[in-house]
C-alpha positions as CSV (number, residue, x, y, z in Angstrom):
1,X,24.8,37.5,-10.4
2,X,21.8,38.5,-12.6
3,X,21.2,37.7,-16.2
4,X,21.6,41.4,-17.3
5,X,25.0,41.7,-15.7
6,X,26.4,38.8,-17.8
7,X,25.2,40.1,-21.2
8,X,26.7,43.1,-23.0
9,X,24.6,45.8,-24.7
10,X,20.9,45.7,-25.5
11,X,20.6,41.9,-25.4
12,X,20.1,42.0,-21.7
13,X,16.7,43.8,-22.0
14,X,15.4,41.2,-24.4
15,X,16.6,38.4,-22.2
16,X,15.0,40.1,-19.2
17,X,11.7,40.6,-21.0
18,X,11.7,36.9,-22.1
19,X,12.5,35.8,-18.6
20,X,9.7,37.9,-17.2
21,X,7.2,36.5,-19.6
22,X,8.4,33.0,-18.8
23,X,8.0,33.7,-15.1
24,X,4.5,35.1,-15.7
25,X,3.5,32.0,-17.7
26,X,4.8,29.8,-14.9
27,X,2.8,31.8,-12.4
28,X,-0.4,31.5,-14.5
29,X,0.0,27.8,-14.9
30,X,0.7,27.4,-11.1
31,X,-2.4,29.5,-10.3
32,X,-4.6,27.4,-12.6
33,X,-3.2,24.1,-11.4
34,X,-3.5,24.9,-7.7
35,X,-7.2,24.2,-7.4
36,X,-6.9,20.9,-9.2
37,X,-4.0,19.8,-7.1
38,X,-5.9,20.9,-3.9
39,X,-8.9,18.8,-5.0
40,X,-6.6,15.8,-5.7
41,X,-4.9,16.1,-2.3
42,X,-8.3,16.4,-0.6
43,X,-9.6,13.3,-2.4
44,X,-6.4,11.4,-1.5
45,X,-6.9,12.3,2.2
46,X,-10.6,11.2,2.1
47,X,-9.6,7.9,0.6
48,X,-7.0,7.3,3.2
49,X,-9.5,8.2,5.9
50,X,-12.1,5.8,4.5
51,X,-9.6,3.0,4.3
52,X,-8.5,3.6,7.9
53,X,-12.0,3.7,9.1
54,X,-12.9,0.5,7.2
55,X,-9.8,-1.3,8.6
56,X,-10.2,-0.2,12.2
57,X,-13.0,-2.6,13.2
58,X,-11.1,-5.6,11.7
59,X,-7.9,-4.5,13.6
60,X,-9.9,-4.1,16.8
61,X,-11.5,-7.5,16.3
62,X,-8.1,-9.1,15.8
63,X,-6.8,-7.4,19.0
64,X,-9.8,-8.5,21.0
65,X,-9.7,-12.1,19.7
66,X,-6.1,-12.8,19.1
67,X,-5.6,-14.6,22.4
68,X,-8.7,-16.7,21.8
69,X,-7.5,-17.6,18.3
70,X,-4.1,-18.6,19.6
71,X,-5.7,-20.7,22.4
72,X,-8.0,-22.4,19.9
73,X,-5.2,-23.2,17.5
74,X,-3.2,-24.7,20.4
75,X,-6.2,-26.8,21.4
76,X,-6.6,-28.1,17.8
77,X,-2.9,-28.9,17.5
78,X,-3.2,-30.9,20.8
79,X,-6.2,-32.8,19.5
80,X,-4.4,-33.6,16.2
81,X,-1.3,-34.8,18.1
82,X,-3.5,-37.0,20.4
83,X,-5.1,-38.5,17.3
84,X,-1.8,-39.2,15.6
85,X,-0.4,-40.8,18.7
86,X,-3.6,-43.0,19.1
87,X,-3.8,-44.0,15.4
88,X,-0.3,-43.8,13.8
89,X,-0.9,-46.3,11.0
90,X,-4.2,-44.7,10.0
91,X,-2.6,-41.3,10.0
92,X,0.4,-42.4,7.8
93,X,-1.9,-44.2,5.4
94,X,-4.1,-41.1,5.1
95,X,-1.1,-38.9,4.5
96,X,0.1,-41.3,1.7
97,X,-3.3,-41.3,0.1
98,X,-3.6,-37.5,0.2
99,X,0.0,-37.1,-1.2
100,X,-0.8,-39.5,-4.0
101,X,-4.1,-37.7,-4.8
102,X,-2.5,-34.3,-4.9
103,X,0.4,-35.5,-7.0
104,X,-2.1,-36.8,-9.6
105,X,-4.1,-33.7,-9.3
106,X,-1.2,-31.4,-9.9
107,X,0.2,-33.2,-12.9
């Protein structure tokens, strides 16, 4: 159903003219905004590409070295466990001193 079919008499011509002018104004705004929107989209794509290319080497390094890092942390945990088993009193005393120190520091 069109606008002109819902209005009686001469009012439909005025409504149609106003609607046409509104459509033309919208078209002009759209045409003038399109280049700016295109530039913004291009800039956003470039930013994403830069971020991805900057993150790729770090991701590759993590992939290459993840097993080595996991093995090293397991070795360190084993060394710490061995020390605790060999020196339980020293370990507990050290933990108490550190706990007291951090409690005083955080007050």
